[in-house]
C-alpha positions as CSV (number, residue, x, y, z in Angstrom):
1,X,-167.6,43.5,41.7
2,X,-167.6,46.9,43.4
3,X,-164.6,49.2,42.2
4,X,-162.4,51.0,44.5
5,X,-164.1,54.4,43.9
6,X,-167.3,52.7,44.5
7,X,-166.3,51.5,47.9
8,X,-165.1,55.1,48.6
9,X,-168.6,56.2,47.8
10,X,-170.3,53.7,49.8
11,X,-167.9,54.5,52.7
12,X,-169.3,57.9,52.9
13,X,-172.7,56.4,52.6
14,X,-172.1,54.4,55.7
15,X,-171.0,57.6,57.7
16,X,-174.2,59.2,56.6
17,X,-176.3,56.1,57.7
18,X,-174.5,56.1,61.1
19,X,-175.4,59.8,61.7
20,X,-179.2,59.0,60.5
21,X,-179.2,56.0,63.1
22,X,-178.1,58.5,65.9
23,X,-180.4,61.5,64.9
24,X,-183.3,59.2,64.9
25,X,-182.6,58.2,68.5
26,X,-182.3,61.9,69.4
27,X,-178.5,61.8,70.1
28,X,-176.5,65.2,69.7
29,X,-173.6,65.1,67.3
30,X,-170.6,66.7,68.8
31,X,-167.1,68.2,67.6
32,X,-164.2,68.2,69.9
33,X,-160.7,69.6,69.8
34,X,-157.9,67.9,67.6
35,X,-155.2,69.5,69.5
36,X,-154.7,68.3,73.2
37,X,-152.2,68.4,76.0
38,X,-153.4,64.9,77.2
39,X,-153.8,62.5,74.2
40,X,-155.0,59.5,76.4
41,X,-153.6,57.4,79.2
42,X,-153.4,53.9,77.9
43,X,-149.7,52.9,78.5
44,X,-149.1,51.0,75.3
45,X,-150.8,53.5,72.8
46,X,-148.3,55.8,71.1
47,X,-149.7,59.0,70.5
48,X,-148.8,61.6,67.6
49,X,-146.8,64.6,69.0
50,X,-147.1,67.8,67.3
51,X,-144.6,69.7,69.2
52,X,-144.0,72.3,71.8
53,X,-143.5,76.0,71.7
54,X,-141.4,77.8,74.3
55,X,-143.4,78.5,77.2
56,X,-146.4,76.4,76.3
57,X,-147.2,72.6,77.1
58,X,-146.5,69.8,74.7
59,X,-149.4,69.3,72.2
60,X,-150.6,66.1,70.8
61,X,-153.2,64.7,68.6
62,X,-155.9,62.5,70.4
63,X,-156.0,58.9,70.4
64,X,-159.8,59.2,70.8
65,X,-162.1,62.0,71.6
66,X,-163.1,60.1,74.8
67,X,-161.8,62.8,77.5
68,X,-163.6,65.7,75.6
69,X,-166.9,63.9,75.3
70,X,-166.9,62.9,78.8
71,X,-166.4,66.6,79.7
72,X,-169.5,67.4,77.7
73,X,-171.4,64.7,79.7
74,X,-170.2,66.5,82.9
75,X,-171.7,69.6,81.4
76,X,-175.2,67.9,81.4
77,X,-175.3,66.3,77.9
78,X,-177.0,62.9,77.9
79,X,-176.8,61.2,74.4
80,X,-173.9,62.2,72.4
81,X,-172.1,60.7,69.4
82,X,-169.0,61.8,67.2
83,X,-167.4,60.7,64.0
84,X,-163.9,62.2,63.9
85,X,-160.3,61.4,63.1
86,X,-158.1,59.7,65.9
87,X,-154.3,59.3,65.8
88,X,-152.2,56.4,67.1
89,X,-148.5,56.2,66.0
90,X,-148.5,52.6,65.4
91,X,-147.3,50.5,62.4
92,X,-149.8,50.3,59.4
93,X,-151.5,46.9,58.8
94,X,-154.5,45.5,56.8
95,X,-156.8,46.8,59.6
96,X,-155.0,49.8,61.1
97,X,-153.8,53.4,59.9
98,X,-152.2,55.8,62.1
99,X,-154.9,58.2,61.3
100,X,-158.3,56.5,61.3
101,X,-161.9,57.4,61.8
102,X,-163.6,56.7,65.2
103,X,-167.2,56.5,66.1
104,X,-167.7,57.2,69.7
105,X,-171.1,57.3,71.5
106,X,-172.4,57.8,75.1
107,X,-175.6,57.4,76.6
108,X,-176.6,58.4,80.3
109,X,-178.4,55.8,82.5
110,X,-178.0,53.2,79.8
111,X,-176.5,49.9,81.2
112,X,-173.9,48.1,79.3
113,X,-176.5,45.3,78.1
114,X,-178.4,48.3,76.7
115,X,-175.3,49.5,74.9
116,X,-174.9,45.9,73.4
117,X,-178.4,46.4,71.9
118,X,-177.5,49.8,70.6
119,X,-174.5,48.1,68.6
120,X,-176.5,45.3,67.3
121,X,-179.1,47.7,66.0
122,X,-176.5,50.0,64.5
123,X,-174.7,47.1,62.5
124,X,-178.2,45.9,61.4
125,X,-179.4,49.3,60.2
126,X,-176.0,49.9,58.1
127,X,-176.3,46.4,56.7
128,X,-180.0,47.0,55.6
129,X,-179.0,50.4,54.4
130,X,-176.3,49.2,52.1
131,X,-177.5,45.8,51.1
132,X,-181.2,45.8,51.7
133,X,-180.8,42.5,53.5
134,X,-179.7,41.5,57.0
135,X,-176.8,39.4,55.8
136,X,-173.5,40.4,54.3
137,X,-170.3,38.6,53.1
138,X,-166.8,39.4,54.3
139,X,-163.7,37.5,53.6
140,X,-165.7,34.5,52.1
141,X,-168.0,34.2,55.0
142,X,-171.7,35.0,55.4
143,X,-172.5,37.1,58.4
144,X,-176.0,37.7,59.8
145,X,-177.0,40.7,61.7
146,X,-179.9,39.1,63.6
147,X,-179.5,39.6,67.2
148,X,-178.9,39.1,69.9
149,X,-175.3,38.4,69.3
150,X,-173.5,35.7,71.1
151,X,-171.9,36.9,74.5
152,X,-168.5,35.2,75.3
153,X,-166.8,35.9,78.7
154,X,-163.1,36.1,78.9
155,X,-162.9,33.5,81.8
156,X,-165.0,31.1,79.6
157,X,-162.8,31.5,76.6
158,X,-159.7,30.6,78.5
159,X,-161.3,27.6,80.2
160,X,-162.4,26.4,76.7
161,X,-159.1,27.3,74.9
162,X,-156.4,27.4,77.4
163,X,-157.9,24.9,79.9
164,X,-157.4,27.4,82.8
165,X,-159.7,29.3,85.2
166,X,-158.0,32.8,85.2
167,X,-159.8,33.3,88.8
168,X,-157.2,30.8,90.2
169,X,-154.2,32.0,88.0
170,X,-153.5,35.4,89.7
171,X,-149.7,35.4,89.6
172,X,-147.3,36.0,86.8
173,X,-145.4,32.8,87.8
174,X,-148.7,30.7,87.3
175,X,-149.3,32.2,83.6
176,X,-145.8,31.8,82.8
177,X,-146.0,28.0,83.6
178,X,-149.2,28.1,81.3
179,X,-147.2,29.7,78.5
180,X,-144.5,27.0,78.8
181,X,-146.8,24.2,78.7
182,X,-148.7,25.9,75.7
183,X,-145.4,26.3,73.7
184,X,-145.4,30.2,74.2
185,X,-142.0,31.7,74.7
186,X,-142.2,33.8,77.9
187,X,-140.1,34.9,80.9
188,X,-141.1,34.7,84.6
189,X,-140.3,38.5,84.8
190,X,-143.0,39.4,82.6
191,X,-146.1,41.0,84.1
192,X,-149.4,39.2,84.3
193,X,-151.0,41.3,81.8
194,X,-148.2,40.6,79.2
195,X,-148.4,37.0,79.8
196,X,-152.4,37.0,79.6
197,X,-152.1,39.0,76.1
198,X,-149.6,36.2,74.9
199,X,-152.0,33.5,75.8
200,X,-155.0,35.6,74.3
201,X,-153.4,36.3,71.2
202,X,-151.8,32.7,70.6
203,X,-154.5,30.4,72.1
204,X,-157.9,32.2,72.3
205,X,-158.2,34.9,69.7
206,X,-157.5,32.5,66.7
207,X,-160.2,30.3,68.1
208,X,-163.0,32.8,68.3
209,X,-165.9,32.3,66.1
210,X,-164.8,33.1,62.5
211,X,-168.3,33.9,60.9
212,X,-170.3,35.5,63.6
213,X,-170.8,38.8,65.2
214,X,-170.3,38.6,69.0
215,X,-169.2,40.4,72.1
216,X,-166.4,39.4,74.4
217,X,-167.1,40.4,78.0
218,X,-165.7,40.5,81.6
219,X,-162.1,41.4,81.0
220,X,-159.3,41.3,83.7
221,X,-159.9,44.4,86.0
222,X,-156.2,45.3,85.6
223,X,-156.6,46.2,81.9
224,X,-159.5,48.7,82.2
225,X,-158.7,51.8,84.0
226,X,-161.6,53.7,82.8
227,X,-164.6,51.4,83.8
228,X,-166.3,50.0,86.8
229,X,-166.0,46.6,88.2
230,X,-168.7,43.8,88.1
231,X,-168.8,40.6,90.0
232,X,-169.6,37.2,88.5
233,X,-171.5,34.4,90.0
234,X,-168.6,33.5,92.2
235,X,-168.3,37.0,93.5
236,X,-165.0,37.5,91.6
237,X,-164.5,41.1,90.1
238,X,-164.0,41.8,86.5
239,X,-164.0,44.9,84.3
240,X,-167.7,45.6,83.2
241,X,-166.8,46.1,79.6
242,X,-166.9,44.5,76.2
243,X,-165.4,44.4,72.9
244,X,-167.4,44.0,69.6
245,X,-166.1,41.4,67.2
246,X,-167.0,40.3,63.6
247,X,-165.1,37.1,63.2
248,X,-161.7,37.8,64.5
249,X,-161.6,41.5,63.8
250,X,-162.3,43.8,66.8
251,X,-165.0,46.6,65.9
252,X,-165.2,48.3,69.1
253,X,-164.5,48.8,72.8
254,X,-167.1,49.7,75.4
255,X,-167.3,50.5,79.1
256,X,-169.4,51.0,81.9
257,X,-167.8,54.3,82.7
258,X,-165.8,55.0,85.9
259,X,-167.2,58.1,88.0
260,X,-164.9,58.0,90.9
261,X,-162.1,60.7,90.3
262,X,-159.9,59.3,93.0
263,X,-159.9,55.7,91.6
264,X,-159.5,57.3,88.2
265,X,-156.3,59.3,89.3
266,X,-154.9,56.2,91.0
267,X,-155.5,54.1,87.7
268,X,-154.0,57.1,85.6
269,X,-150.8,57.2,87.8
270,X,-150.5,53.3,87.5
271,X,-150.7,53.6,83.7
272,X,-148.1,56.3,83.8
273,X,-145.7,54.1,85.8
274,X,-146.2,51.2,83.3
275,X,-145.5,53.5,80.5
276,X,-142.2,54.7,82.0
277,X,-141.2,51.3,83.2
278,X,-141.8,49.6,79.8
279,X,-140.7,52.3,77.4
280,X,-138.7,54.6,79.2
281,X,-137.7,57.8,77.2
282,X,-138.8,56.2,73.9
283,X,-142.6,56.9,74.7
284,X,-143.9,60.4,75.4
285,X,-145.1,61.1,78.7
286,X,-148.9,61.9,78.8
287,X,-149.7,64.4,81.4
288,X,-152.8,63.9,83.7
289,X,-155.9,65.9,82.4
290,X,-157.1,67.7,85.6
291,X,-160.1,69.1,83.9
292,X,-161.0,65.6,82.8
293,X,-160.4,64.1,86.4
294,X,-162.7,66.8,87.7
295,X,-165.3,65.9,84.9
296,X,-165.4,62.3,86.0
297,X,-166.9,63.1,89.3
298,X,-169.6,65.1,87.6
299,X,-170.8,62.7,85.0
300,X,-174.1,60.9,85.3
301,X,-174.1,56.9,85.3
302,X,-173.2,56.5,81.6
303,X,-171.8,53.6,79.2
304,X,-169.9,54.4,75.9
305,X,-168.1,52.7,73.0
306,X,-165.4,53.5,70.5
307,X,-165.8,51.8,67.1
308,X,-163.6,51.9,64.3
309,X,-165.5,53.2,61.4
310,X,-162.9,52.1,58.7
311,X,-163.3,48.6,60.0
312,X,-167.0,48.7,59.8
313,X,-166.5,49.8,56.3
314,X,-164.1,47.0,55.7
315,X,-166.7,44.5,57.1
316,X,-169.7,45.7,55.1
317,X,-168.1,46.3,51.9
318,X,-165.9,43.1,52.0
319,X,-162.8,45.0,51.8
320,X,-159.6,43.1,52.5
321,X,-157.4,46.1,53.5
322,X,-158.1,49.3,55.2
323,X,-156.5,51.3,52.2
324,X,-159.7,50.1,50.1
325,X,-162.0,52.3,52.4
326,X,-159.8,55.3,52.9
327,X,-160.0,57.5,49.8
328,X,-156.9,59.6,51.1
329,X,-154.3,58.7,53.6
330,X,-152.3,61.1,55.6
331,X,-148.6,60.9,55.5
332,X,-145.8,61.8,58.0
């Protein structure tokens, strides 16, 4: 049995192996600021506020290095990665701490399918590096890092586990009726996205494969303000993104990155409205990052992903709680 200190040592071994993987592919490792004036625009992510000095803008800790790394892409960088602390003022859980370690990487001219192959190869590399085999055990289940991993579209998961086609349930009233018939408490005044998440969390996510590595793809377009749309076989538009899963634990979130600054501004303004309407004064306002919006229009075609390093370590070291793989926790 691996001791706690043994897991800590192996955790740092994982970080070294991540770097070796990307160095071998000729990625450049980057470092970006940890004090920012726009921490991220996701309406439901609560940033960590540092404060405000008289005559200066409010300062935050970043929810991810995404905005800064995309500015580097706009300046001509092509293949970049970063391992850094990110901050989200959300309750602690077995899989989350308000300060956590993020791996984020981007590659120009790489389609999303190619990014999936990068993720598959990375996890296989880490497993072989740690265990000398392509298999590992987590939570009593044996996982294999052989690829390709299974691809599961959101629309197909809802068809299988909820019995509805999201392409024909486009109003909040229709999803409210589905929630009622599924025994889920809901209100017809709730938004379509809120009701979607209730169905996902109660009916779909618990039925995802428990002992596989897989990708969930083709998310509702309304939930992805930073990525491009993609049409399915019927012509219906989805967000061209995926999330990487190990069993029922999310490992990462990837986008075919949006490069239209006007659409990006419209999406961000919508996110700001949702934040104000949902949380009022209880959630800090995240101002638009004008430098980032300018960078969006200068980026090359690019795909990128943010992955939780702590969760990767939990998975590969068979840790039941995130505390087992974080040697020192920040307190505030």
